[in-house]
N, C-alpha and C positions, 0 to 999 in steps of 0.2 A: 599476560592476559590472554584467555582463550574465547572463542565465539561464545561458546554456553555462558562465560561470564558476562559479556556484553549483552548476550539476548535477555538473560535473567533479569539484568539490571533495566532493560528497557520496559520489558515486561510487567516487572513490579511498578515501573513508573507510569506506563498505561493504565493500569488497574487502577491505580491512585485517581487519576484524571477520570477515567470512564466506567468503572466498576459498579456505579449506581445508575447508570444512564441504560435504559432497555432498549434505546435507539441505535446503539451502538454496538458493533461487532468487529472484535478483532481475529485477523486470520494469519497463521504464520504460513511462509512459503507458498505464497501466493502466485499462482503461474500467469505469466503474461505473454502474448503474442505465440499462441499455441504451445504454451509450456515451455517454449526455448529459453527463457529465464523465469527465475523465481524471485519474487523481492522477499527479502527476510520477514517483516511484519508488515502487515496492512491495517488500517484503520478506516471502517466505512461506518460513515452517520452522515451528517449533511454534505459531506466531503470524502473523496476517496483518498485516504494520506498515506504514503509509504514509507517505510524506513529500512534503509539499507544500512547494514551492519559491517565493519570491518574491525577486526581485532588486529592486536599486536601482530600477531601470527599469520595475519593475512597481506597479501599484495592489493596493489590498487591497478593490476592488470588488466582485469575484466571490467573496471569501473567506466570507462567510456563508453564501452557497447551496453552496459547497463543503463548509464544514464540517458543513452538516446533513446531504448526503447521504452524506459520509465517514463520520460518525459511526454509520452504520447498517450498516457493513460491516467497518471495520477493528477489529482487537482493541486495537491501539496506533495513535496518530497523532502525527507530530511537524512543525511549520512549520518550515521554514530560511528565514530572511528576512536581508535586509539590516537594519542597525542603525536605520535611519530607520523602519522598521515596526513594530519589537518592541513600544513602548508602546500603538501601535492595536492591535494584535493580540492583545495581551492582553483586550482588550475585547471581540474578536470570536469567539475560538475557545473552547470549553470548558477549564475548569480542568483536566481530565485530559490535554489536549493537552501534547505536550512542544513547548520553543521552543529553538532555537537560532538564536544568532546569528552571519550571515555578513559578515565585514570584510576589506577588502584593506590590509594595514599598507605599510610602507615597502617591504617587499623584494617586493612584488609579486605574493604568493601568497596564494590566498583563506584566510582563517582562519576557523575554526568553534570557537564558544564556547556550551558549555551554558549556558542561562538557566534552563531548568525542565525536569525529566525527565520524561518520559509514565507516565502510570498506565493500568492496564487501563480500556477503554471500559465503563461501567457498565450500558449498554442498547444492544446492538446489536439490528438487527432481523433475524429470521430469515427471514421472507420476501425481503427484499432481498439477504440473504448467498445464499439457494438460487438466486435469478436471476443469479448469477454464471456460473451452469453452463451451456453448451452442452447440446442435447438428447439427443446421444448420452452424455454425462457423466452427465446428471440421469437418464436411464434406466438407465444401468449401475449407480447407487448404488440405486435402486429394487430393480433386479433382486438386487441382493448381499443385500438386507436384505428379501428377500420380499415386496415391496411392489409389483411391475411389472405382476401379471396385470390385463389390461385397459388397460393405459396405453400400449402402445406406439405406437399412433396418436392418440392425445390431443395436443391442443396443447402447447407447452412450458409454458404459464403453469399448466396443471393439473398439469403434473410437478412444478413449482416447490413449488406449493401443497402437494401431497402431501408432498412432502420436509418443508417446513417445519412441517407438522402432524405427522408420524408419527415423525420421528427426534428424538432427546433433542438439546436445543441444542447440548451440548459435542459431540456423535457428529455431527450436521450440519456444525458448523463445521470438524471436522478432516476430513470427508470432502470439504468442498468446497477447502480448501487441499490436500490431496493430489491431487484433479483438476487444480488449477491448477498445481500444481510438474508434472506428467505432461504437460500440454497443449502441443502443438506448433503452429508456423505460426500462434503469437499476434501479430497486428500485424507479419507479415511476420518475425519472429523465430525462425527455425527452429532445433531441436534442444532438447535438455533440459539443457544445462548450467545449473550454477545462476546462473552468470554469463556471461551471452551478450552484454555489449556491451563494448566495450576500452575502459579507463582509461587516459588518458594526462597527467593533471593529477597535479601535486603539490599538496598539501595539508597544513595543520598538523593532525592528527588532534584531535578532540575531548578534552576530558581525560577526561570519564566518556562509556564507551561508549554509542554512538548505538543499540545493541541495546536498550536500556532507555529512552531519550528519549521 
């Protein structure tokens, strides 16, 4: 099982869940923490949900670092991994992460099985969340809330800091999600459609909605 096999399966499943929802955007390879790490798939709607994929050919060597950074930003997280990784992964990712097992049965199609549903992130980091914003996005949000005076020429880090300090946590996270959904030309993926990557794979859908994994 290759990474592309797992990726196609999760994309097909997410299309099934969100394809008719104009308020949902799905982004692949979303950069976090100044693009130090990129989560495989992000779903942006009323929550910011991340899916990290580990195929049978992958290792879990980077997972502890990824889990730490992703946990500062995402409202929910799910690890989608080959069966051989599931037991080890439970010792690496926090208990609020969802777990989905990816396998290939005799028919040759990737099958996704829910092992553990996700729970809300108990401690997102507001500063790191604000740092998802580009400068124009950060300034526009400051201006919208009457906080922009004297900040047009300040470094981006100062804008992020002011947002994290001045906006209520729930409001900041909502504004970040809205900005991410509006963003264009993100990693060369132009346009604002919620599903801007094609899905060609067939996959057995997970018994329980991945939207709550």
